[in-house]
C-alpha positions, -999 to 999 in steps of 0.1 A, spaced: 284 -367 -12 290 -333 4 293 -318 -31 260 -333 -42 242 -319 -11 258 -285 -16 248 -283 -52 212 -292 -46 210 -270 -14 225 -240 -32 200 -243 -61 172 -246 -36 183 -214 -18 185 -194 -50 150 -206 -60 137 -198 -25 151 -162 -24 140 -155 -60 104 -164 -50 107 -146 -17 119 -114 -35 90 -115 -59 62 -91 -46 32 -110 -34 9 -81 -43 20 -80 -80 -15 -86 -92 -33 -67 -63 -46 -32 -66 -32 -5 -43 -34 32 -38 -1 37 -57 -15 17 -87 9 20 -116 39 26 -92 35 -8 -77 31 -24 -111 62 -6 -124 83 -17 -93 71 -53 -97 81 -53 -134 115 -39 -125 121 -65 -97 109 -93 -121 133 -81 -148 162 -79 -123 155 -115 -112 154 -127 -148 186 -109 -158 203 -122 -127 193 -158 -135 204 -154 -171 238 -140 -160 243 -170 -137 233 -195 -164 256 -179 -191 285 -176 -166 281 -213 -155 280 -224 -192 311 -204 -201 331 -216 -171 323 -252 -180 333 -247 -216 366 -230 -206 373 -257 -180 368 -285 -206 391 -266 -230 418 -261 -204 417 -297 -192 413 -313 -226 434 -345 -229 443 -344 -192 432 -370 -166 418 -343 -143 390 -346 -117 379 -309 -117 345 -293 -123 347 -256 -130 309 -251 -128 294 -226 -104 275 -256 -91 302 -282 -90 291 -318 -96 305 -345 -75 333 -363 -95 345 -394 -77 382 -401 -76 395 -435 -86 411 -439 -51 376 -440 -37 366 -471 -56 357 -503 -38 386 -528 -36 369 -552 -60 369 -526 -89 403 -523 -107 411 -487 -116 423 -495 -151 389 -512 -160 367 -484 -146 345 -460 -167 327 -431 -150 301 -418 -175 293 -381 -171 262 -380 -193 228 -396 -188 195 -392 -171 178 -414 -145 140 -416 -146 132 -423 -110 97 -438 -110 74 -452 -83 69 -490 -83 103 -506 -81 101 -544 -75 110 -556 -41 136 -583 -38 112 -610 -30 96 -639 -49 58 -644 -49 39 -674 -61 33 -675 -99 -2 -683 -110 -7 -711 -135 -3 -697 -170 -21 -719 -196 -11 -701 -228 24 -693 -241 34 -679 -275 66 -674 -294 63 -642 -313 81 -641 -347 79 -603 -345 104 -604 -316 132 -615 -340 145 -591 -365 159 -603 -398 136 -633 -403 109 -638 -429 75 -625 -419 59 -659 -427 81 -686 -411 74 -723 -417 53 -738 -390 63 -774 -381 36 -790 -359 -1 -794 -367 -28 -779 -345 -34 -802 -316 0 -819 -317 16 -827 -284 49 -809 -276 77 -810 -251 96 -779 -240 124 -778 -266 103 -792 -295 105 -773 -328 77 -748 -335 89 -731 -367 119 -721 -387 129 -692 -408 126 -700 -446 158 -679 -452 178 -700 -427 159 -733 -423 186 -748 -401 179 -723 -372 150 -737 -352 126 -718 -329 114 -741 -302 86 -743 -276 93 -728 -241 68 -752 -225 52 -786 -230 15 -790 -240 -5 -788 -272 1 -767 -302 -28 -742 -304 -22 -727 -339 -11 -693 -351 -25 -658 -352 -19 -637 -384 -15 -600 -387 -14 -576 -417 -3 -591 -450 -9 -626 -434 23 -623 -415 25 -647 -385 23 -627 -352 18 -655 -327 26 -692 -324 7 -705 -294 10 -735 -271 -15 -746 -244 8 -755 -216 8 -785 -193 6 -778 -155 38 -797 -151 64 -789 -178 81 -818 -195 114 -813 -213 129 -828 -245 162 -844 -235 191 -829 -254 222 -849 -265 253 -845 -244 278 -820 -256 314 -818 -241 326 -783 -244 362 -793 -238 364 -815 -268 337 -800 -291 347 -780 -322 331 -747 -329 310 -763 -357 296 -788 -333 284 -761 -309 269 -741 -337 250 -770 -350 238 -779 -315 225 -744 -308 208 -741 -342 190 -775 -339 178 -772 -303 167 -736 -301 197 -719 -285 209 -699 -315 180 -674 -314 192 -662 -280 222 -646 -297 219 -611 -311 242 -592 -335 253 -556 -335 249 -537 -357 212 -542 -367 200 -563 -337 194 -594 -358 199 -631 -353 235 -638 -363 245 -657 -394 260 -691 -383 287 -687 -408 300 -654 -392 325 -653 -364 320 -622 -341 349 -599 -333 338 -601 -296 308 -610 -274 294 -586 -248 271 -591 -218 258 -563 -195 252 -575 -160 231 -546 -148 202 -526 -161 197 -488 -155 163 -485 -173 133 -473 -153 120 -499 -128 145 -524 -142 149 -557 -123 179 -562 -100 199 -588 -120 220 -596 -90 188 -609 -73 173 -624 -105 203 -647 -113 210 -659 -77 220 -695 -76 229 -698 -113 267 -698 -110 272 -731 -127 249 -724 -157 262 -689 -162 298 -701 -162 290 -729 -186 273 -704 -209 304 -682 -208 326 -712 -217 303 -720 -246 305 -684 -259 343 -684 -258 342 -712 -283 321 -691 -307 345 -661 -310 381 -655 -319 380 -625 -296 370 -621 -260 338 -623 -240 333 -590 -221 312 -585 -190 299 -549 -182 298 -548 -144 279 -524 -121 304 -500 -106 279 -477 -90 287 -491 -56 251 -496 -44 258 -532 -37 285 -558 -45 277 -576 -77 264 -612 -75 289 -640 -72 274 -652 -105 291 -622 -122 319 -614 -98 334 -649 -99 329 -656 -136 360 -668 -153 373 -666 -189 359 -631 -193 371 -595 -195 353 -575 -168 348 -537 -172 331 -515 -146 307 -487 -153 290 -460 -132 267 -433 -142 231 -426 -150 209 -443 -175 218 -456 -202 251 -467 -184 237 -503 -182 230 -506 -219 253 -530 -237 256 -506 -266 270 -478 -244 295 -503 -229 306 -515 -263 312 -479 -273 336 -473 -244 354 -507 -244 359 -512 -281 336 -493 -305 319 -509 -335 334 -496 -368 321 -503 -403 326 -539 -411 328 -550 -374 304 -575 -361 298 -583 -324 273 -605 -306 256 -597 -273 233 -615 -248 213 -608 -217 225 -627 -186 193 -648 -187 201 -659 -222 236 -669 -211 220 -691 -184 197 -707 -209 226 -717 -231 245 -730 -201 215 -751 -190 213 -767 -224 247 -782 -215 245 -788 -178 208 -799 -176 205 -811 -212 172 -794 -217 159 -761 -230 149 -743 -198 139 -707 -201 125 -702 -166 137 -670 -150 127 -645 -124 106 -617 -140 98 -584 -123 62 -573 -118 66 -535 -113 49 -501 -117 31 -477 -94 -4 -490 -104 0 -525 -88 -1 -534 -52 24 -563 -52 58 -554 -68 79 -584 -67 94 -613 -88 77 -643 -103 92 -674 -118 80 -676 -154 91 -679 -190 91 -656 -220 60 -659 -240 36 -661 -210 2 -646 -215 2 -612 -197 -33 -614 -182 -28 -648 -167 6 -638 -153 -9 -608 -136 -41 -627 -125 -31 -626 -88 -20 -589 -89 -43 -562 -76 -44 -530 -97 -48 -496 -80 -67 -483 -111 -85 -499 -140 -73 -475 -166 -37 -488 -169 -12 -496 -196 4 -530 -196 40 -530 -209 62 -560 -217 96 -545 -209 104 -510 -195 86 -478 -201 112 -465 -226 115 -495 -250 88 -519 -240 58 -529 -260 22 -522 -251 2 -554 -244 -34 -562 -238 -43 -589 -213 -45 -614 -241 -10 -605 -252 23 -623 -244 56 -613 -227 83 -606 -253 110 -632 -259 138 -610 -245 119 -593 -217 123 -599 -180 98 -574 -166 61 -565 -169 54 -528 -161 20 -514 -152 15 -476 -153 -14 -452 -155 -29 -446 -190 -22 -409 -199 -54 -403 -220 -60 -368 -207 -52 -333 -218 -33 -308 -196 -46 -272 -203 -17 -248 -209 7 -275 -198 34 -261 -221 31 -227 -203 23 -235 -167 40 -266 -152 12 -280 -131 29 -309 -113 64 -321 -106 74 -348 -131 107 -364 -143 122 -339 -167 156 -328 -179 143 -292 -180 150 -270 -149 115 -256 -154 104 -284 -131 122 -281 -97 127 -319 -94 165 -314 -97 164 -301 -61 153 -335 -49 173 -361 -69 159 -391 -50 122 -381 -55 101 -409 -72 75 -400 -97 42 -416 -106 44 -422 -143 17 -422 -169 18 -425 -207 10 -389 -215 38 -373 -236 26 -338 -225 28 -324 -259 27 -332 -296 52 -334 -324 67 -301 -333 95 -288 -356 127 -307 -353 149 -280 -337 185 -282 -325 184 -281 -287 215 -300 -276 193 -322 -253 203 -355 -269 240 -349 -263 234 -342 -226 219 -377 -220 237 -400 -244 271 -409 -230 286 -417 -264 308 -397 -288 280 -394 -312 258 -365 -324 224 -381 -323 205 -351 -336 226 -348 -367 223 -386 -372 185 -384 -370 185 -357 -396 208 -377 -419 183 -406 -417 153 -384 -424 171 -371 -455 183 -406 -465 219 -395 -465 237 -429 -464 272 -416 -461 264 -392 -432 246 -420 -414 277 -442 -415 300 -413 -406 278 -402 -377 279 -437 -360 247 -454 -369 263 -488 -366 269 -483 -328 233 -475 -319 201 -495 -312 167 -484 -301 174 -488 -264 204 -465 -267 184 -436 -283 153 -441 -261 165 -417 -234 170 -390 -261 134 -396 -272 122 -391 -236 139 -357 -233 131 -345 -268 113 -312 -269 101 -319 -304 85 -353 -294 102 -370 -324 98 -408 -326 136 -413 -325 135 -451 -320 114 -455 -351 136 -432 -371 167 -451 -361 152 -484 -371 144 -470 -405 180 -459 -408 194 -493 -398 171 -510 -423 185 -486 -450 222 -493 -443 215 -531 -439 200 -535 -474 
């Protein structure tokens, strides 16, 4: 902690004295005229040269330090401004040293509007929708099962994929089937249900995990809606039931901006989570891995800490340390031909409740967050809830806001008539950035979260920022900056990979690690990108190419 304070204090002192040395009358007229101007230019030049020398020296020291210590388990930082590097002996007693990963790269976007750990009353939501667009790899026009006006129980079939008709997509609530909404090319975008005030559930058959064969569990999940909660890496698609994954991974914490506290969100779900883990162990010949929060801010929930029949690994670092893709990379990377599955903890609980409660129950705590709302807390709701109704009891600080299902890096923009995504557990409300900033590229006019030292936010690492959707720039030439490598804690060269995708170089895509990445992993690179490139879109195009 002392090293962190020293680093930020020392940078602040340098900045202060640099400003103090700069003549205040640089633009003022005086009797000496050109002499004052000349001296001001000389002083400014000296400051710039001094700063450049420090920057170059610091970079060279770090490069030489990495070269000297390559392959050694050393805890030394040779920078002029040393970063705090924790020693394994300082770890809490519940973290085993041989299962601990300290990630050096990353970037935290510290925004205003974090949800408080409290639960507020959820308003009645009358409309829910399962969105086929939330599931990659299925046909754009699935087969709808009920007729408009038919009564449904939670867990009744809504539609199935024509390519895999045995995999059923079911209703999250009971009520009446309200029809579909089509998008471009007549693709089905929404499958809507008008919900009952009191949810009634379809009773599922009993399944004994101790005696059940893998085929019995697969058929059970396919028929009653559980299979679609599984996702496959690479490609982020619904797995093929005939495939057996190498391993299954679950991240138990989220480092994305304003992300919900999963320790709070899963409280009381020990039995369902453990049953879900036991079920997953039946689906793989490998192991089920839990990515645990090793940052030490709080002890992980008993739900995660006491889970059995899992391999636990601990991670600390800045975002995206909580991403399951980053954790897979450090535990056991995905190679060509490998196939792993992953789930969110809420999805593990859903699968567990299908066994323990014998019903399809997707209720969960969802975070209502963002600087533009008064009440930042959790509500009990379900994926597919209509956003406007879910937020009907929330007071907005401004009218001109952006509603996002998910986090600000990877979430989807929603109107009030839209619906929460199937895999989302937060709704974020931030200011709409529909304004222009004159000379913003030349004169930083306000402090904002940025990797660039142009903005002095690095002096105050705990400062929270009020976010808006303005990207503060437009797309430019795709130049090599090294920014992506600073924030992505994986042994991958993302900028080279993006260029390989843009040039449709299949072999280079594979060689540069495209199978290990998903949009959420590259999103932080998109945030810091000087060229404002749509990296998530580019990556998805590349994944579609190699998946053909």
